[in-house]
ChimeraX commands (.cxc) that place a marker at each C-alpha (Angstrom):
marker #1 position -6.98,5.53,26.56 radius 0.5
marker #1 position -4.23,7.62,28.16 radius 0.5
marker #1 position -3.44,11.11,29.36 radius 0.5
marker #1 position -1.54,12.23,26.26 radius 0.5
marker #1 position -3.71,12.57,23.14 radius 0.5
marker #1 position -1.05,11.08,20.83 radius 0.5
marker #1 position -0.70,8.02,23.06 radius 0.5
marker #1 position -4.47,7.71,23.37 radius 0.5
marker #1 position -4.88,7.75,19.60 radius 0.5
marker #1 position -2.38,4.90,19.21 radius 0.5
marker #1 position -4.12,2.92,21.95 radius 0.5
marker #1 position -7.50,3.44,20.31 radius 0.5
marker #1 position -6.19,2.26,16.94 radius 0.5
marker #1 position -4.57,-0.82,18.51 radius 0.5
marker #1 position -7.78,-1.76,20.27 radius 0.5
marker #1 position -9.87,-1.07,17.16 radius 0.5
marker #1 position -7.78,-3.25,14.82 radius 0.5
marker #1 position -6.20,-5.58,17.47 radius 0.5
marker #1 position -2.66,-4.96,18.76 radius 0.5
marker #1 position -1.39,-8.23,17.26 radius 0.5
marker #1 position -2.91,-8.00,13.77 radius 0.5
marker #1 position -3.31,-5.63,10.80 radius 0.5
marker #1 position 0.13,-4.10,11.34 radius 0.5
marker #1 position 0.25,-2.68,7.81 radius 0.5
marker #1 position -3.10,-0.97,8.39 radius 0.5
marker #1 position -2.33,0.45,11.82 radius 0.5
marker #1 position 1.15,1.74,11.01 radius 0.5
marker #1 position 0.18,4.27,8.30 radius 0.5
marker #1 position -2.82,5.45,10.35 radius 0.5
marker #1 position -0.52,6.09,13.33 radius 0.5
marker #1 position 1.94,7.93,11.12 radius 0.5
marker #1 position -0.77,10.18,9.65 radius 0.5
marker #1 position -2.44,10.63,13.05 radius 0.5
marker #1 position 0.51,12.80,14.11 radius 0.5
marker #1 position -0.79,15.57,11.81 radius 0.5
marker #1 position -4.21,15.52,13.49 radius 0.5
marker #1 position -2.71,15.38,17.00 radius 0.5
marker #1 position -0.50,18.37,16.21 radius 0.5
marker #1 position -3.54,20.27,14.90 radius 0.5
marker #1 position -5.38,19.48,18.16 radius 0.5
marker #1 position -2.48,20.78,20.25 radius 0.5
marker #1 position -2.35,23.97,18.19 radius 0.5
marker #1 position -5.99,24.57,19.10 radius 0.5
marker #1 position -5.66,23.64,22.78 radius 0.5
marker #1 position -7.55,20.33,22.49 radius 0.5
marker #1 position -6.01,17.78,24.85 radius 0.5
marker #1 position -8.97,15.46,25.40 radius 0.5
marker #1 position -10.56,13.46,22.57 radius 0.5
marker #1 position -13.96,13.97,24.23 radius 0.5
marker #1 position -13.74,17.65,23.34 radius 0.5
marker #1 position -13.56,16.91,19.61 radius 0.5
marker #1 position -16.86,17.62,17.85 radius 0.5
marker #1 position -18.01,17.79,14.26 radius 0.5
marker #1 position -17.17,21.47,13.95 radius 0.5
marker #1 position -13.60,20.79,15.02 radius 0.5
marker #1 position -13.19,17.86,12.60 radius 0.5
marker #1 position -14.50,20.05,9.77 radius 0.5
marker #1 position -12.00,22.77,10.72 radius 0.5
marker #1 position -9.24,20.16,10.39 radius 0.5
marker #1 position -10.61,19.39,6.92 radius 0.5
marker #1 position -10.38,23.08,6.07 radius 0.5
marker #1 position -6.78,23.19,7.29 radius 0.5
marker #1 position -5.85,20.22,5.07 radius 0.5
marker #1 position -7.68,21.83,2.14 radius 0.5
marker #1 position -5.45,24.89,2.48 radius 0.5
marker #1 position -2.37,22.64,2.50 radius 0.5
marker #1 position -3.51,21.07,-0.78 radius 0.5
marker #1 position -3.42,24.54,-2.32 radius 0.5
marker #1 position 0.02,25.40,-0.93 radius 0.5
marker #1 position 1.97,25.86,2.29 radius 0.5
marker #1 position 0.08,26.69,5.51 radius 0.5
marker #1 position 1.57,29.34,7.79 radius 0.5
marker #1 position 0.67,29.40,11.49 radius 0.5
marker #1 position 0.50,32.68,13.47 radius 0.5
marker #1 position 3.83,31.88,15.16 radius 0.5
marker #1 position 5.52,31.63,11.76 radius 0.5
marker #1 position 5.76,27.84,11.54 radius 0.5
marker #1 position 5.06,26.57,8.02 radius 0.5
marker #1 position 3.40,23.23,7.16 radius 0.5
marker #1 position 4.33,21.94,3.73 radius 0.5
marker #1 position 1.91,21.45,0.86 radius 0.5
marker #1 position 0.40,17.95,0.52 radius 0.5
marker #1 position -0.87,16.02,-2.49 radius 0.5
marker #1 position -4.58,15.41,-3.08 radius 0.5
marker #1 position -4.11,11.68,-2.47 radius 0.5
marker #1 position -2.34,12.23,0.86 radius 0.5
marker #1 position -4.94,14.80,1.92 radius 0.5
marker #1 position -7.67,12.18,1.40 radius 0.5
marker #1 position -5.60,9.72,3.42 radius 0.5
marker #1 position -5.38,12.23,6.29 radius 0.5
marker #1 position -9.16,12.68,6.31 radius 0.5
marker #1 position -9.64,8.91,6.21 radius 0.5
marker #1 position -7.32,8.50,9.20 radius 0.5
marker #1 position -9.25,11.06,11.26 radius 0.5
marker #1 position -12.51,9.24,10.45 radius 0.5
marker #1 position -10.96,5.97,11.65 radius 0.5
marker #1 position -9.55,7.59,14.81 radius 0.5
marker #1 position -12.90,9.07,15.84 radius 0.5
marker #1 position -14.70,5.80,15.06 radius 0.5
marker #1 position -12.14,3.98,17.21 radius 0.5
marker #1 position -12.72,6.44,20.10 radius 0.5
marker #1 position -16.52,6.69,19.85 radius 0.5
marker #1 position -17.67,3.41,18.35 radius 0.5
marker #1 position -19.82,5.20,15.76 radius 0.5
marker #1 position -19.57,7.29,12.59 radius 0.5
marker #1 position -21.18,10.43,14.00 radius 0.5
marker #1 position -18.11,12.58,13.22 radius 0.5
marker #1 position -17.29,11.03,9.84 radius 0.5
marker #1 position -16.63,13.61,7.11 radius 0.5
marker #1 position -16.34,13.30,3.35 radius 0.5
marker #1 position -12.91,13.92,1.86 radius 0.5
marker #1 position -14.46,15.08,-1.40 radius 0.5
marker #1 position -16.71,17.61,0.36 radius 0.5
marker #1 position -14.16,19.14,2.74 radius 0.5
marker #1 position -11.27,19.15,0.26 radius 0.5
marker #1 position -13.28,20.10,-2.81 radius 0.5
marker #1 position -11.26,17.72,-5.01 radius 0.5
marker #1 position -11.30,13.99,-5.71 radius 0.5
marker #1 position -8.32,11.69,-5.80 radius 0.5
marker #1 position -6.66,11.45,-9.17 radius 0.5
marker #1 position -6.01,7.76,-9.68 radius 0.5
marker #1 position -4.78,7.91,-13.27 radius 0.5
marker #1 position -1.02,7.82,-13.42 radius 0.5
marker #1 position 0.84,10.21,-15.71 radius 0.5
marker #1 position 4.57,9.58,-15.05 radius 0.5
marker #1 position 6.38,6.75,-16.78 radius 0.5
marker #1 position 6.81,3.48,-14.87 radius 0.5
marker #1 position 10.31,2.59,-13.68 radius 0.5
marker #1 position 10.00,-1.18,-13.29 radius 0.5
marker #1 position 11.34,-2.89,-16.38 radius 0.5
marker #1 position 11.48,-6.69,-16.15 radius 0.5
marker #1 position 15.25,-6.55,-16.66 radius 0.5
marker #1 position 15.63,-4.15,-13.72 radius 0.5
marker #1 position 13.37,-6.31,-11.54 radius 0.5
marker #1 position 15.45,-9.41,-12.32 radius 0.5
marker #1 position 18.62,-7.43,-11.62 radius 0.5
marker #1 position 17.24,-6.40,-8.23 radius 0.5
marker #1 position 16.24,-10.02,-7.52 radius 0.5
marker #1 position 19.77,-11.21,-8.33 radius 0.5
marker #1 position 21.28,-8.54,-6.09 radius 0.5
marker #1 position 18.95,-9.60,-3.24 radius 0.5
marker #1 position 20.08,-13.23,-3.58 radius 0.5
marker #1 position 23.74,-12.18,-3.45 radius 0.5
marker #1 position 22.99,-10.12,-0.33 radius 0.5
marker #1 position 21.43,-13.17,1.34 radius 0.5
marker #1 position 17.77,-12.24,0.96 radius 0.5
marker #1 position 16.45,-15.09,-1.19 radius 0.5
marker #1 position 12.87,-14.77,0.03 radius 0.5
marker #1 position 13.03,-11.01,-0.51 radius 0.5
marker #1 position 14.18,-11.79,-4.05 radius 0.5
marker #1 position 11.13,-14.04,-4.47 radius 0.5
marker #1 position 8.84,-11.19,-3.38 radius 0.5
marker #1 position 10.43,-8.90,-5.99 radius 0.5
marker #1 position 9.81,-11.44,-8.75 radius 0.5
marker #1 position 6.25,-12.27,-7.63 radius 0.5
marker #1 position 5.36,-8.57,-7.43 radius 0.5
marker #1 position 6.68,-7.88,-10.95 radius 0.5
marker #1 position 5.45,-11.07,-12.62 radius 0.5
marker #1 position 2.04,-11.48,-10.95 radius 0.5
marker #1 position 1.27,-7.93,-9.79 radius 0.5
marker #1 position 1.10,-8.97,-6.15 radius 0.5
marker #1 position 1.25,-6.52,-3.28 radius 0.5
marker #1 position 4.03,-7.28,-0.79 radius 0.5
marker #1 position 1.68,-8.88,1.73 radius 0.5
marker #1 position 0.10,-11.00,-1.01 radius 0.5
marker #1 position 3.51,-12.23,-2.16 radius 0.5
marker #1 position 4.50,-13.13,1.39 radius 0.5
marker #1 position 1.29,-15.02,2.22 radius 0.5
marker #1 position 0.33,-16.51,-1.14 radius 0.5
marker #1 position -0.33,-20.26,-1.11 radius 0.5
marker #1 position 2.28,-21.22,-3.69 radius 0.5
marker #1 position 1.21,-24.87,-3.90 radius 0.5
marker #1 position -2.39,-23.86,-4.65 radius 0.5
marker #1 position -1.21,-21.55,-7.40 radius 0.5
marker #1 position 0.85,-24.32,-8.99 radius 0.5
marker #1 position -2.09,-26.76,-8.86 radius 0.5
marker #1 position -4.39,-24.20,-10.52 radius 0.5
marker #1 position -1.84,-23.51,-13.25 radius 0.5
marker #1 position -1.36,-27.22,-13.95 radius 0.5
marker #1 position -5.14,-27.66,-14.22 radius 0.5
marker #1 position -6.32,-24.39,-15.82 radius 0.5
marker #1 position -3.23,-22.53,-17.03 radius 0.5
marker #1 position -3.97,-19.65,-14.65 radius 0.5
marker #1 position -3.95,-18.90,-10.92 radius 0.5
marker #1 position -5.89,-16.63,-8.56 radius 0.5
marker #1 position -4.31,-14.19,-6.09 radius 0.5
marker #1 position -6.25,-14.91,-2.90 radius 0.5
marker #1 position -4.15,-14.79,0.27 radius 0.5
marker #1 position -3.08,-11.53,1.91 radius 0.5
marker #1 position -5.40,-9.30,-0.14 radius 0.5
marker #1 position -6.61,-5.93,1.19 radius 0.5
marker #1 position -9.35,-6.24,3.78 radius 0.5
marker #1 position -9.07,-10.03,3.72 radius 0.5
marker #1 position -10.92,-10.19,0.40 radius 0.5
marker #1 position -10.79,-13.47,-1.51 radius 0.5
marker #1 position -12.07,-13.10,-5.06 radius 0.5
marker #1 position -11.53,-15.09,-8.23 radius 0.5
marker #1 position -11.51,-11.89,-10.31 radius 0.5
marker #1 position -7.80,-11.70,-9.47 radius 0.5
marker #1 position -7.08,-14.69,-11.74 radius 0.5
marker #1 position -4.03,-14.31,-13.97 radius 0.5
marker #1 position -2.84,-16.34,-16.95 radius 0.5
marker #1 position 0.53,-18.04,-16.49 radius 0.5
marker #1 position 3.40,-17.25,-18.85 radius 0.5
marker #1 position 7.10,-18.04,-18.89 radius 0.5
marker #1 position 8.16,-15.15,-16.62 radius 0.5
marker #1 position 5.33,-15.79,-14.14 radius 0.5
marker #1 position 6.20,-19.48,-13.95 radius 0.5
marker #1 position 9.87,-18.57,-13.40 radius 0.5
marker #1 position 8.90,-16.34,-10.47 radius 0.5
marker #1 position 6.58,-18.95,-8.94 radius 0.5
marker #1 position 9.10,-21.79,-9.23 radius 0.5
marker #1 position 11.80,-19.63,-7.61 radius 0.5
marker #1 position 9.48,-18.73,-4.70 radius 0.5
marker #1 position 8.69,-22.43,-4.16 radius 0.5
marker #1 position 12.41,-23.22,-4.26 radius 0.5
marker #1 position 13.44,-20.68,-1.60 radius 0.5
marker #1 position 10.45,-20.91,0.77 radius 0.5
marker #1 position 11.07,-22.47,4.22 radius 0.5
marker #1 position 10.78,-26.25,4.32 radius 0.5
marker #1 position 7.25,-27.44,5.06 radius 0.5
marker #1 position 5.67,-24.01,4.41 radius 0.5
marker #1 position 3.10,-23.29,1.72 radius 0.5
marker #1 position 4.18,-19.62,1.56 radius 0.5
marker #1 position 7.33,-17.58,2.17 radius 0.5
marker #1 position 6.96,-17.49,5.96 radius 0.5
marker #1 position 8.60,-19.99,8.27 radius 0.5
marker #1 position 6.82,-21.49,11.28 radius 0.5
marker #1 position 8.39,-18.91,13.59 radius 0.5
marker #1 position 7.88,-15.91,11.27 radius 0.5
marker #1 position 5.23,-13.22,11.45 radius 0.5
marker #1 position 4.51,-10.88,8.56 radius 0.5
marker #1 position 5.87,-7.96,10.60 radius 0.5
marker #1 position 9.11,-9.78,11.37 radius 0.5
marker #1 position 9.50,-10.80,7.72 radius 0.5
marker #1 position 9.00,-7.22,6.54 radius 0.5
marker #1 position 11.54,-5.85,9.01 radius 0.5
marker #1 position 14.29,-8.44,8.56 radius 0.5
marker #1 position 13.87,-9.63,4.96 radius 0.5
marker #1 position 11.97,-6.99,2.98 radius 0.5
marker #1 position 13.21,-3.68,4.35 radius 0.5
marker #1 position 16.86,-4.32,3.27 radius 0.5
marker #1 position 15.55,-5.16,-0.22 radius 0.5
marker #1 position 14.05,-1.68,-0.63 radius 0.5
marker #1 position 17.52,-0.16,-1.02 radius 0.5
marker #1 position 18.51,-3.00,-3.35 radius 0.5
marker #1 position 15.49,-2.18,-5.53 radius 0.5
marker #1 position 16.47,1.48,-5.70 radius 0.5
marker #1 position 20.03,0.64,-6.70 radius 0.5
marker #1 position 18.61,-1.42,-9.57 radius 0.5
marker #1 position 16.54,1.55,-10.75 radius 0.5
marker #1 position 13.16,0.55,-9.25 radius 0.5
marker #1 position 11.94,3.12,-6.68 radius 0.5
marker #1 position 9.48,0.96,-4.69 radius 0.5
marker #1 position 7.79,-2.44,-4.47 radius 0.5
marker #1 position 4.58,-0.70,-5.57 radius 0.5
marker #1 position 6.35,0.28,-8.79 radius 0.5
marker #1 position 6.78,-3.42,-9.59 radius 0.5
marker #1 position 3.00,-3.87,-9.39 radius 0.5
marker #1 position 2.54,-0.85,-11.66 radius 0.5
marker #1 position 4.90,-2.43,-14.18 radius 0.5
marker #1 position 2.77,-5.58,-14.17 radius 0.5
marker #1 position -0.39,-3.51,-14.74 radius 0.5
marker #1 position 1.22,-1.79,-17.71 radius 0.5
marker #1 position 2.18,-5.18,-19.15 radius 0.5
marker #1 position -1.43,-6.37,-18.94 radius 0.5
marker #1 position -2.68,-3.18,-20.62 radius 0.5
marker #1 position -0.19,-3.54,-23.46 radius 0.5
marker #1 position -1.04,-7.22,-23.93 radius 0.5
marker #1 position -4.74,-6.43,-24.31 radius 0.5
marker #1 position -4.34,-3.43,-26.63 radius 0.5
marker #1 position -1.33,-4.92,-28.43 radius 0.5
marker #1 position 0.46,-1.60,-28.24 radius 0.5
marker #1 position 2.17,0.90,-25.91 radius 0.5
marker #1 position 0.45,2.21,-22.78 radius 0.5
marker #1 position -0.70,5.88,-22.50 radius 0.5
marker #1 position 2.41,6.55,-20.40 radius 0.5
marker #1 position 4.54,5.96,-23.49 radius 0.5
marker #1 position 2.36,7.24,-26.34 radius 0.5
marker #1 position -0.99,9.07,-26.67 radius 0.5
marker #1 position -4.07,6.83,-26.46 radius 0.5
marker #1 position -4.91,5.44,-29.91 radius 0.5
marker #1 position -8.25,3.76,-29.12 radius 0.5
marker #1 position -10.35,5.61,-26.53 radius 0.5
marker #1 position -13.05,2.91,-26.40 radius 0.5
marker #1 position -10.65,0.02,-25.80 radius 0.5
marker #1 position -8.67,2.15,-23.36 radius 0.5
marker #1 position -11.78,2.70,-21.24 radius 0.5
marker #1 position -12.65,-1.01,-21.37 radius 0.5
marker link #1:1,2 radius 0.2
marker link #1:2,3 radius 0.2
marker link #1:3,4 radius 0.2
marker link #1:4,5 radius 0.2
marker link #1:5,6 radius 0.2
marker link #1:6,7 radius 0.2
marker link #1:7,8 radius 0.2
marker link #1:8,9 radius 0.2
marker link #1:9,10 radius 0.2
marker link #1:10,11 radius 0.2
marker link #1:11,12 radius 0.2
marker link #1:12,13 radius 0.2
marker link #1:13,14 radius 0.2
marker link #1:14,15 radius 0.2
marker link #1:15,16 radius 0.2
marker link #1:16,17 radius 0.2
marker link #1:17,18 radius 0.2
marker link #1:18,19 radius 0.2
marker link #1:19,20 radius 0.2
marker link #1:20,21 radius 0.2
marker link #1:21,22 radius 0.2
marker link #1:22,23 radius 0.2
marker link #1:23,24 radius 0.2
marker link #1:24,25 radius 0.2
marker link #1:25,26 radius 0.2
marker link #1:26,27 radius 0.2
marker link #1:27,28 radius 0.2
marker link #1:28,29 radius 0.2
marker link #1:29,30 radius 0.2
marker link #1:30,31 radius 0.2
marker link #1:31,32 radius 0.2
marker link #1:32,33 radius 0.2
marker link #1:33,34 radius 0.2
marker link #1:34,35 radius 0.2
marker link #1:35,36 radius 0.2
marker link #1:36,37 radius 0.2
marker link #1:37,38 radius 0.2
marker link #1:38,39 radius 0.2
marker link #1:39,40 radius 0.2
marker link #1:40,41 radius 0.2
marker link #1:41,42 radius 0.2
marker link #1:42,43 radius 0.2
marker link #1:43,44 radius 0.2
marker link #1:44,45 radius 0.2
marker link #1:45,46 radius 0.2
marker link #1:46,47 radius 0.2
marker link #1:47,48 radius 0.2
marker link #1:48,49 radius 0.2
marker link #1:49,50 radius 0.2
marker link #1:50,51 radius 0.2
marker link #1:51,52 radius 0.2
marker link #1:52,53 radius 0.2
marker link #1:53,54 radius 0.2
marker link #1:54,55 radius 0.2
marker link #1:55,56 radius 0.2
marker link #1:56,57 radius 0.2
marker link #1:57,58 radius 0.2
marker link #1:58,59 radius 0.2
marker link #1:59,60 radius 0.2
marker link #1:60,61 radius 0.2
marker link #1:61,62 radius 0.2
marker link #1:62,63 radius 0.2
marker link #1:63,64 radius 0.2
marker link #1:64,65 radius 0.2
marker link #1:65,66 radius 0.2
marker link #1:66,67 radius 0.2
marker link #1:67,68 radius 0.2
marker link #1:68,69 radius 0.2
marker link #1:69,70 radius 0.2
marker link #1:70,71 radius 0.2
marker link #1:71,72 radius 0.2
marker link #1:72,73 radius 0.2
marker link #1:73,74 radius 0.2
marker link #1:74,75 radius 0.2
marker link #1:75,76 radius 0.2
marker link #1:76,77 radius 0.2
marker link #1:77,78 radius 0.2
marker link #1:78,79 radius 0.2
marker link #1:79,80 radius 0.2
marker link #1:80,81 radius 0.2
marker link #1:81,82 radius 0.2
marker link #1:82,83 radius 0.2
marker link #1:83,84 radius 0.2
marker link #1:84,85 radius 0.2
marker link #1:85,86 radius 0.2
marker link #1:86,87 radius 0.2
marker link #1:87,88 radius 0.2
marker link #1:88,89 radius 0.2
marker link #1:89,90 radius 0.2
marker link #1:90,91 radius 0.2
marker link #1:91,92 radius 0.2
marker link #1:92,93 radius 0.2
marker link #1:93,94 radius 0.2
marker link #1:94,95 radius 0.2
marker link #1:95,96 radius 0.2
marker link #1:96,97 radius 0.2
marker link #1:97,98 radius 0.2
marker link #1:98,99 radius 0.2
marker link #1:99,100 radius 0.2
marker link #1:100,101 radius 0.2
marker link #1:101,102 radius 0.2
marker link #1:102,103 radius 0.2
marker link #1:103,104 radius 0.2
marker link #1:104,105 radius 0.2
marker link #1:105,106 radius 0.2
marker link #1:106,107 radius 0.2
marker link #1:107,108 radius 0.2
marker link #1:108,109 radius 0.2
marker link #1:109,110 radius 0.2
marker link #1:110,111 radius 0.2
marker link #1:111,112 radius 0.2
marker link #1:112,113 radius 0.2
marker link #1:113,114 radius 0.2
marker link #1:114,115 radius 0.2
marker link #1:115,116 radius 0.2
marker link #1:116,117 radius 0.2
marker link #1:117,118 radius 0.2
marker link #1:118,119 radius 0.2
marker link #1:119,120 radius 0.2
marker link #1:120,121 radius 0.2
marker link #1:121,122 radius 0.2
marker link #1:122,123 radius 0.2
marker link #1:123,124 radius 0.2
marker link #1:124,125 radius 0.2
marker link #1:125,126 radius 0.2
marker link #1:126,127 radius 0.2
marker link #1:127,128 radius 0.2
marker link #1:128,129 radius 0.2
marker link #1:129,130 radius 0.2
marker link #1:130,131 radius 0.2
marker link #1:131,132 radius 0.2
marker link #1:132,133 radius 0.2
marker link #1:133,134 radius 0.2
marker link #1:134,135 radius 0.2
marker link #1:135,136 radius 0.2
marker link #1:136,137 radius 0.2
marker link #1:137,138 radius 0.2
marker link #1:138,139 radius 0.2
marker link #1:139,140 radius 0.2
marker link #1:140,141 radius 0.2
marker link #1:141,142 radius 0.2
marker link #1:142,143 radius 0.2
marker link #1:143,144 radius 0.2
marker link #1:144,145 radius 0.2
marker link #1:145,146 radius 0.2
marker link #1:146,147 radius 0.2
marker link #1:147,148 radius 0.2
marker link #1:148,149 radius 0.2
marker link #1:149,150 radius 0.2
marker link #1:150,151 radius 0.2
marker link #1:151,152 radius 0.2
marker link #1:152,153 radius 0.2
marker link #1:153,154 radius 0.2
marker link #1:154,155 radius 0.2
marker link #1:155,156 radius 0.2
marker link #1:156,157 radius 0.2
marker link #1:157,158 radius 0.2
marker link #1:158,159 radius 0.2
marker link #1:159,160 radius 0.2
marker link #1:160,161 radius 0.2
marker link #1:161,162 radius 0.2
marker link #1:162,163 radius 0.2
marker link #1:163,164 radius 0.2
marker link #1:164,165 radius 0.2
marker link #1:165,166 radius 0.2
marker link #1:166,167 radius 0.2
marker link #1:167,168 radius 0.2
marker link #1:168,169 radius 0.2
marker link #1:169,170 radius 0.2
marker link #1:170,171 radius 0.2
marker link #1:171,172 radius 0.2
marker link #1:172,173 radius 0.2
marker link #1:173,174 radius 0.2
marker link #1:174,175 radius 0.2
marker link #1:175,176 radius 0.2
marker link #1:176,177 radius 0.2
marker link #1:177,178 radius 0.2
marker link #1:178,179 radius 0.2
marker link #1:179,180 radius 0.2
marker link #1:180,181 radius 0.2
marker link #1:181,182 radius 0.2
marker link #1:182,183 radius 0.2
marker link #1:183,184 radius 0.2
marker link #1:184,185 radius 0.2
marker link #1:185,186 radius 0.2
marker link #1:186,187 radius 0.2
marker link #1:187,188 radius 0.2
marker link #1:188,189 radius 0.2
marker link #1:189,190 radius 0.2
marker link #1:190,191 radius 0.2
marker link #1:191,192 radius 0.2
marker link #1:192,193 radius 0.2
marker link #1:193,194 radius 0.2
marker link #1:194,195 radius 0.2
marker link #1:195,196 radius 0.2
marker link #1:196,197 radius 0.2
marker link #1:197,198 radius 0.2
marker link #1:198,199 radius 0.2
marker link #1:199,200 radius 0.2
marker link #1:200,201 radius 0.2
marker link #1:201,202 radius 0.2
marker link #1:202,203 radius 0.2
marker link #1:203,204 radius 0.2
marker link #1:204,205 radius 0.2
marker link #1:205,206 radius 0.2
marker link #1:206,207 radius 0.2
marker link #1:207,208 radius 0.2
marker link #1:208,209 radius 0.2
marker link #1:209,210 radius 0.2
marker link #1:210,211 radius 0.2
marker link #1:211,212 radius 0.2
marker link #1:212,213 radius 0.2
marker link #1:213,214 radius 0.2
marker link #1:214,215 radius 0.2
marker link #1:215,216 radius 0.2
marker link #1:216,217 radius 0.2
marker link #1:217,218 radius 0.2
marker link #1:218,219 radius 0.2
marker link #1:219,220 radius 0.2
marker link #1:220,221 radius 0.2
marker link #1:221,222 radius 0.2
marker link #1:222,223 radius 0.2
marker link #1:223,224 radius 0.2
marker link #1:224,225 radius 0.2
marker link #1:225,226 radius 0.2
marker link #1:226,227 radius 0.2
marker link #1:227,228 radius 0.2
marker link #1:228,229 radius 0.2
marker link #1:229,230 radius 0.2
marker link #1:230,231 radius 0.2
marker link #1:231,232 radius 0.2
marker link #1:232,233 radius 0.2
marker link #1:233,234 radius 0.2
marker link #1:234,235 radius 0.2
marker link #1:235,236 radius 0.2
marker link #1:236,237 radius 0.2
marker link #1:237,238 radius 0.2
marker link #1:238,239 radius 0.2
marker link #1:239,240 radius 0.2
marker link #1:240,241 radius 0.2
marker link #1:241,242 radius 0.2
marker link #1:242,243 radius 0.2
marker link #1:243,244 radius 0.2
marker link #1:244,245 radius 0.2
marker link #1:245,246 radius 0.2
marker link #1:246,247 radius 0.2
marker link #1:247,248 radius 0.2
marker link #1:248,249 radius 0.2
marker link #1:249,250 radius 0.2
marker link #1:250,251 radius 0.2
marker link #1:251,252 radius 0.2
marker link #1:252,253 radius 0.2
marker link #1:253,254 radius 0.2
marker link #1:254,255 radius 0.2
marker link #1:255,256 radius 0.2
marker link #1:256,257 radius 0.2
marker link #1:257,258 radius 0.2
marker link #1:258,259 radius 0.2
marker link #1:259,260 radius 0.2
marker link #1:260,261 radius 0.2
marker link #1:261,262 radius 0.2
marker link #1:262,263 radius 0.2
marker link #1:263,264 radius 0.2
marker link #1:264,265 radius 0.2
marker link #1:265,266 radius 0.2
marker link #1:266,267 radius 0.2
marker link #1:267,268 radius 0.2
marker link #1:268,269 radius 0.2
marker link #1:269,270 radius 0.2
marker link #1:270,271 radius 0.2
marker link #1:271,272 radius 0.2
marker link #1:272,273 radius 0.2
marker link #1:273,274 radius 0.2
marker link #1:274,275 radius 0.2
marker link #1:275,276 radius 0.2
marker link #1:276,277 radius 0.2
marker link #1:277,278 radius 0.2
marker link #1:278,279 radius 0.2
marker link #1:279,280 radius 0.2
marker link #1:280,281 radius 0.2
marker link #1:281,282 radius 0.2
marker link #1:282,283 radius 0.2
marker link #1:283,284 radius 0.2
marker link #1:284,285 radius 0.2
marker link #1:285,286 radius 0.2
marker link #1:286,287 radius 0.2
marker link #1:287,288 radius 0.2
marker link #1:288,289 radius 0.2
view
């Protein structure tokens, strides 16, 4: 795959996922792979063929120490502490890298076993994605010339779509489903290519407003927000990346925060009361449901 281990890792990932597809999957793996490559260099490993199970487990031990605090190397260099979630991501990336190199799962390790802790998926900090702030960000994006980026902001907040889902969603299909059933499924652009009707969401005034705006600003002749000459990667670079700063100026830290705001809305609609991020849980049974 190449003489330099870092280059070889990137080549292996490109060949494993395809160099012209799954950009949003490859990019974070490549970013996290740098930690593993640096660990290999520290231990004199320059060839991926020299990596065995014992070595991969030692990397797991190194990451486990970084979960507990800073890690200090013999030469005095200090590696910062990492969160439990990021530690699991690092282990996942190493599993993918070795599968890409070897074509099997012989060196796969369990994040839970090597780290000794599970991911904590329950959020505890309050969500910063009020509908008013989302609409403010959308207006700012329009003024800045990013109408389709504005549509993504509204779709993410109103329908809980991930960025890729908002970009690729078949807007005409959604409108047909709403006209017929009063609800629409989120199908295109989902993680892993999954298409499942369990992502079906009831339409309301705000959701219809977001959908109509997306249909209004989409390129002529397109069923989604991409033009005939666009790729998802190009759209993210030219249209979405400038909107990230616009979001922050409106008080919303990330696009993911918009999706979290939607999830909180759904929770509060079902329980007819504030989410656990605002007040203590009142009904444990309904909360679990």
